[in-house]
mmCIF file of the C-alpha atoms, coordinates in Angstrom:
data_MODEL
# 
_entry.id   MODEL 
# 
loop_
_atom_site.group_PDB 
_atom_site.id 
_atom_site.type_symbol 
_atom_site.label_atom_id 
_atom_site.label_alt_id 
_atom_site.label_comp_id 
_atom_site.label_asym_id 
_atom_site.label_entity_id 
_atom_site.label_seq_id 
_atom_site.pdbx_PDB_ins_code 
_atom_site.Cartn_x 
_atom_site.Cartn_y 
_atom_site.Cartn_z 
_atom_site.occupancy 
_atom_site.B_iso_or_equiv 
_atom_site.pdbx_formal_charge 
_atom_site.auth_seq_id 
_atom_site.auth_comp_id 
_atom_site.auth_asym_id 
_atom_site.auth_atom_id 
_atom_site.pdbx_PDB_model_num 
ATOM 1   C CA . MET A 1 1   ? 127.045 72.723  99.096  1.00 0.00 ? 1   MET A CA 1 
ATOM 2   C CA . GLY A 1 2   ? 126.803 75.718  96.862  1.00 0.00 ? 2   GLY A CA 1 
ATOM 3   C CA . LYS A 1 3   ? 125.058 79.177  96.623  1.00 0.00 ? 3   LYS A CA 1 
ATOM 4   C CA . ILE A 1 4   ? 122.451 79.843  94.051  1.00 0.00 ? 4   ILE A CA 1 
ATOM 5   C CA . SER A 1 5   ? 121.451 83.438  93.267  1.00 0.00 ? 5   SER A CA 1 
ATOM 6   C CA . LEU A 1 6   ? 118.576 85.159  91.479  1.00 0.00 ? 6   LEU A CA 1 
ATOM 7   C CA . GLU A 1 7   ? 119.297 88.648  91.242  1.00 0.00 ? 7   GLU A CA 1 
ATOM 8   C CA . GLY A 1 8   ? 117.317 91.762  89.990  1.00 0.00 ? 8   GLY A CA 1 
ATOM 9   C CA . MET A 1 9   ? 113.881 90.065  89.901  1.00 0.00 ? 9   MET A CA 1 
ATOM 10  C CA . GLU A 1 10  ? 111.551 93.281  88.822  1.00 0.00 ? 10  GLU A CA 1 
ATOM 11  C CA . PHE A 1 11  ? 108.114 93.389  89.878  1.00 0.00 ? 11  PHE A CA 1 
ATOM 12  C CA . TYR A 1 12  ? 105.336 96.114  89.790  1.00 0.00 ? 12  TYR A CA 1 
ATOM 13  C CA . ALA A 1 13  ? 103.201 95.772  93.087  1.00 0.00 ? 13  ALA A CA 1 
ATOM 14  C CA . HIS A 1 14  ? 101.285 98.033  95.461  1.00 0.00 ? 14  HIS A CA 1 
ATOM 15  C CA . HIS A 1 15  ? 103.337 97.595  98.662  1.00 0.00 ? 15  HIS A CA 1 
ATOM 16  C CA . GLY A 1 16  ? 103.137 100.643 100.863 1.00 0.00 ? 16  GLY A CA 1 
ATOM 17  C CA . TYR A 1 17  ? 101.553 102.419 103.775 1.00 0.00 ? 17  TYR A CA 1 
ATOM 18  C CA . TYR A 1 18  ? 100.459 105.363 102.269 1.00 0.00 ? 18  TYR A CA 1 
ATOM 19  C CA . ARG A 1 19  ? 97.252  105.599 100.186 1.00 0.00 ? 19  ARG A CA 1 
ATOM 20  C CA . ASP A 1 20  ? 99.206  106.839 97.154  1.00 0.00 ? 20  ASP A CA 1 
ATOM 21  C CA . GLU A 1 21  ? 101.744 104.058 97.353  1.00 0.00 ? 21  GLU A CA 1 
ATOM 22  C CA . ILE A 1 22  ? 98.816  101.686 97.409  1.00 0.00 ? 22  ILE A CA 1 
ATOM 23  C CA . THR A 1 23  ? 96.851  103.323 94.407  1.00 0.00 ? 23  THR A CA 1 
ATOM 24  C CA . ARG A 1 24  ? 99.784  103.896 91.954  1.00 0.00 ? 24  ARG A CA 1 
ATOM 25  C CA . GLY A 1 25  ? 102.057 101.103 92.958  1.00 0.00 ? 25  GLY A CA 1 
ATOM 26  C CA . ASN A 1 26  ? 105.625 101.019 92.604  1.00 0.00 ? 26  ASN A CA 1 
ATOM 27  C CA . LYS A 1 27  ? 108.722 99.068  90.987  1.00 0.00 ? 27  LYS A CA 1 
ATOM 28  C CA . PHE A 1 28  ? 110.277 96.613  93.145  1.00 0.00 ? 28  PHE A CA 1 
ATOM 29  C CA . ILE A 1 29  ? 113.536 94.669  92.919  1.00 0.00 ? 29  ILE A CA 1 
ATOM 30  C CA . VAL A 1 30  ? 114.282 91.223  94.730  1.00 0.00 ? 30  VAL A CA 1 
ATOM 31  C CA . ASP A 1 31  ? 117.528 89.850  95.046  1.00 0.00 ? 31  ASP A CA 1 
ATOM 32  C CA . LEU A 1 32  ? 117.978 86.056  96.614  1.00 0.00 ? 32  LEU A CA 1 
ATOM 33  C CA . HIS A 1 33  ? 120.912 84.330  97.576  1.00 0.00 ? 33  HIS A CA 1 
ATOM 34  C CA . PHE A 1 34  ? 120.571 80.472  98.956  1.00 0.00 ? 34  PHE A CA 1 
ATOM 35  C CA . HIS A 1 35  ? 122.756 77.940  99.834  1.00 0.00 ? 35  HIS A CA 1 
ATOM 36  C CA . THR A 1 36  ? 121.860 74.252  98.921  1.00 0.00 ? 36  THR A CA 1 
ATOM 37  C CA . ASP A 1 37  ? 123.460 70.877  98.233  1.00 0.00 ? 37  ASP A CA 1 
ATOM 38  C CA . PHE A 1 38  ? 123.892 70.722  94.477  1.00 0.00 ? 38  PHE A CA 1 
ATOM 39  C CA . ASP A 1 39  ? 126.611 68.362  94.268  1.00 0.00 ? 39  ASP A CA 1 
ATOM 40  C CA . GLU A 1 40  ? 125.014 65.767  92.772  1.00 0.00 ? 40  GLU A CA 1 
ATOM 41  C CA . ALA A 1 41  ? 123.403 68.014  90.204  1.00 0.00 ? 41  ALA A CA 1 
ATOM 42  C CA . SER A 1 42  ? 126.837 69.342  89.078  1.00 0.00 ? 42  SER A CA 1 
ATOM 43  C CA . LYS A 1 43  ? 127.972 65.576  88.579  1.00 0.00 ? 43  LYS A CA 1 
ATOM 44  C CA . THR A 1 44  ? 124.667 64.498  86.807  1.00 0.00 ? 44  THR A CA 1 
ATOM 45  C CA . ASP A 1 45  ? 123.665 67.413  85.040  1.00 0.00 ? 45  ASP A CA 1 
ATOM 46  C CA . ASN A 1 46  ? 120.214 66.522  86.133  1.00 0.00 ? 46  ASN A CA 1 
ATOM 47  C CA . LEU A 1 47  ? 117.614 69.202  87.152  1.00 0.00 ? 47  LEU A CA 1 
ATOM 48  C CA . ASP A 1 48  ? 115.780 67.033  89.554  1.00 0.00 ? 48  ASP A CA 1 
ATOM 49  C CA . LYS A 1 49  ? 119.035 66.958  91.687  1.00 0.00 ? 49  LYS A CA 1 
ATOM 50  C CA . THR A 1 50  ? 118.850 70.535  92.285  1.00 0.00 ? 50  THR A CA 1 
ATOM 51  C CA . LEU A 1 51  ? 116.357 73.449  92.961  1.00 0.00 ? 51  LEU A CA 1 
ATOM 52  C CA . ASN A 1 52  ? 114.482 74.768  89.824  1.00 0.00 ? 52  ASN A CA 1 
ATOM 53  C CA . TYR A 1 53  ? 115.065 78.426  89.404  1.00 0.00 ? 53  TYR A CA 1 
ATOM 54  C CA . GLU A 1 54  ? 111.683 78.984  87.696  1.00 0.00 ? 54  GLU A CA 1 
ATOM 55  C CA . GLU A 1 55  ? 110.016 77.120  90.638  1.00 0.00 ? 55  GLU A CA 1 
ATOM 56  C CA . VAL A 1 56  ? 111.695 79.698  93.105  1.00 0.00 ? 56  VAL A CA 1 
ATOM 57  C CA . TYR A 1 57  ? 110.841 82.790  90.926  1.00 0.00 ? 57  TYR A CA 1 
ATOM 58  C CA . GLU A 1 58  ? 107.187 81.628  90.877  1.00 0.00 ? 58  GLU A CA 1 
ATOM 59  C CA . ILE A 1 59  ? 107.061 81.602  94.677  1.00 0.00 ? 59  ILE A CA 1 
ATOM 60  C CA . ILE A 1 60  ? 108.599 85.104  94.730  1.00 0.00 ? 60  ILE A CA 1 
ATOM 61  C CA . LYS A 1 61  ? 106.296 86.433  92.069  1.00 0.00 ? 61  LYS A CA 1 
ATOM 62  C CA . THR A 1 62  ? 103.066 84.847  93.665  1.00 0.00 ? 62  THR A CA 1 
ATOM 63  C CA . GLN A 1 63  ? 104.329 86.692  97.141  1.00 0.00 ? 63  GLN A CA 1 
ATOM 64  C CA . MET A 1 64  ? 104.908 90.193  95.367  1.00 0.00 ? 64  MET A CA 1 
ATOM 65  C CA . SER A 1 65  ? 101.304 89.849  94.303  1.00 0.00 ? 65  SER A CA 1 
ATOM 66  C CA . ILE A 1 66  ? 100.045 89.805  97.811  1.00 0.00 ? 66  ILE A CA 1 
ATOM 67  C CA . ARG A 1 67  ? 100.002 93.367  99.184  1.00 0.00 ? 67  ARG A CA 1 
ATOM 68  C CA . SER A 1 68  ? 101.812 94.352  102.292 1.00 0.00 ? 68  SER A CA 1 
ATOM 69  C CA . ASN A 1 69  ? 102.140 97.723  103.760 1.00 0.00 ? 69  ASN A CA 1 
ATOM 70  C CA . LEU A 1 70  ? 105.523 97.187  105.020 1.00 0.00 ? 70  LEU A CA 1 
ATOM 71  C CA . LEU A 1 71  ? 108.517 96.098  102.963 1.00 0.00 ? 71  LEU A CA 1 
ATOM 72  C CA . GLU A 1 72  ? 109.757 93.923  106.245 1.00 0.00 ? 72  GLU A CA 1 
ATOM 73  C CA . HIS A 1 73  ? 106.528 92.005  106.088 1.00 0.00 ? 73  HIS A CA 1 
ATOM 74  C CA . ALA A 1 74  ? 106.653 91.312  102.473 1.00 0.00 ? 74  ALA A CA 1 
ATOM 75  C CA . ALA A 1 75  ? 110.288 90.132  102.641 1.00 0.00 ? 75  ALA A CA 1 
ATOM 76  C CA . ASN A 1 76  ? 109.806 87.968  105.632 1.00 0.00 ? 76  ASN A CA 1 
ATOM 77  C CA . ARG A 1 77  ? 106.637 86.324  103.924 1.00 0.00 ? 77  ARG A CA 1 
ATOM 78  C CA . MET A 1 78  ? 108.955 85.507  100.892 1.00 0.00 ? 78  MET A CA 1 
ATOM 79  C CA . LEU A 1 79  ? 111.532 84.121  103.171 1.00 0.00 ? 79  LEU A CA 1 
ATOM 80  C CA . ASN A 1 80  ? 109.017 81.874  104.965 1.00 0.00 ? 80  ASN A CA 1 
ATOM 81  C CA . GLU A 1 81  ? 107.423 80.313  101.733 1.00 0.00 ? 81  GLU A CA 1 
ATOM 82  C CA . LEU A 1 82  ? 110.850 79.488  100.323 1.00 0.00 ? 82  LEU A CA 1 
ATOM 83  C CA . LYS A 1 83  ? 111.848 77.686  103.605 1.00 0.00 ? 83  LYS A CA 1 
ATOM 84  C CA . LYS A 1 84  ? 108.753 75.712  103.505 1.00 0.00 ? 84  LYS A CA 1 
ATOM 85  C CA . HIS A 1 85  ? 108.747 74.757  99.811  1.00 0.00 ? 85  HIS A CA 1 
ATOM 86  C CA . PHE A 1 86  ? 112.292 73.900  99.707  1.00 0.00 ? 86  PHE A CA 1 
ATOM 87  C CA . PRO A 1 87  ? 113.757 72.314  102.828 1.00 0.00 ? 87  PRO A CA 1 
ATOM 88  C CA . ARG A 1 88  ? 116.873 71.486  101.005 1.00 0.00 ? 88  ARG A CA 1 
ATOM 89  C CA . ILE A 1 89  ? 117.611 75.212  101.057 1.00 0.00 ? 89  ILE A CA 1 
ATOM 90  C CA . SER A 1 90  ? 120.309 75.516  104.383 1.00 0.00 ? 90  SER A CA 1 
ATOM 91  C CA . SER A 1 91  ? 120.289 79.431  104.295 1.00 0.00 ? 91  SER A CA 1 
ATOM 92  C CA . ILE A 1 92  ? 118.678 82.483  102.584 1.00 0.00 ? 92  ILE A CA 1 
ATOM 93  C CA . GLU A 1 93  ? 119.391 85.997  102.231 1.00 0.00 ? 93  GLU A CA 1 
ATOM 94  C CA . LEU A 1 94  ? 116.694 87.965  100.473 1.00 0.00 ? 94  LEU A CA 1 
ATOM 95  C CA . LYS A 1 95  ? 116.823 91.801  99.741  1.00 0.00 ? 95  LYS A CA 1 
ATOM 96  C CA . LEU A 1 96  ? 113.649 93.631  98.959  1.00 0.00 ? 96  LEU A CA 1 
ATOM 97  C CA . SER A 1 97  ? 113.998 97.247  97.368  1.00 0.00 ? 97  SER A CA 1 
ATOM 98  C CA . LYS A 1 98  ? 111.476 99.829  96.401  1.00 0.00 ? 98  LYS A CA 1 
ATOM 99  C CA . LEU A 1 99  ? 112.573 102.036 93.873  1.00 0.00 ? 99  LEU A CA 1 
ATOM 100 C CA . ASN A 1 100 ? 112.092 105.944 93.927  1.00 0.00 ? 100 ASN A CA 1 
ATOM 101 C CA . PRO A 1 101 ? 110.323 105.845 97.475  1.00 0.00 ? 101 PRO A CA 1 
ATOM 102 C CA . GLN A 1 102 ? 108.000 108.823 98.203  1.00 0.00 ? 102 GLN A CA 1 
ATOM 103 C CA . LEU A 1 103 ? 110.413 110.425 100.405 1.00 0.00 ? 103 LEU A CA 1 
ATOM 104 C CA . LYS A 1 104 ? 111.067 114.149 101.079 1.00 0.00 ? 104 LYS A CA 1 
ATOM 105 C CA . GLY A 1 105 ? 114.252 114.056 99.109  1.00 0.00 ? 105 GLY A CA 1 
ATOM 106 C CA . ILE A 1 106 ? 116.119 112.132 96.338  1.00 0.00 ? 106 ILE A CA 1 
ATOM 107 C CA . VAL A 1 107 ? 116.294 108.642 97.193  1.00 0.00 ? 107 VAL A CA 1 
ATOM 108 C CA . GLN A 1 108 ? 116.970 105.915 94.578  1.00 0.00 ? 108 GLN A CA 1 
ATOM 109 C CA . LYS A 1 109 ? 115.818 102.922 96.455  1.00 0.00 ? 109 LYS A CA 1 
ATOM 110 C CA . VAL A 1 110 ? 115.026 101.830 100.095 1.00 0.00 ? 110 VAL A CA 1 
ATOM 111 C CA . SER A 1 111 ? 115.614 98.212  100.879 1.00 0.00 ? 111 SER A CA 1 
ATOM 112 C CA . VAL A 1 112 ? 115.298 95.535  103.528 1.00 0.00 ? 112 VAL A CA 1 
ATOM 113 C CA . SER A 1 113 ? 117.209 92.191  103.987 1.00 0.00 ? 113 SER A CA 1 
ATOM 114 C CA . VAL A 1 114 ? 115.980 89.232  105.689 1.00 0.00 ? 114 VAL A CA 1 
ATOM 115 C CA . THR A 1 115 ? 118.102 85.889  106.402 1.00 0.00 ? 115 THR A CA 1 
ATOM 116 C CA . GLY A 1 116 ? 116.929 82.604  107.400 1.00 0.00 ? 116 GLY A CA 1 
# 
């Protein structure tokens, strides 16, 4: 069993509740950590014995292109898609961050994290 991480995946998307957020869009960062058994891959050096990071990334990218009002909804949707496509994953931690959110003050980012 081991941990694989894809960190700092950047996307431009239109997630948000307010009209301006939806129309203009914003930059988002996804950090993903998951546990899976890659013991055989580490011994055989065979990609078929582990999870292909490119396939994981494509699922995140596809889900980021589907607009959501709330970060919580988008993050949970990504988590569910990963669990559906990769039953070998034993646990997932996903963090979705919106950079420079439209708040009445200086905030670098707002984030939600989901686990499953």
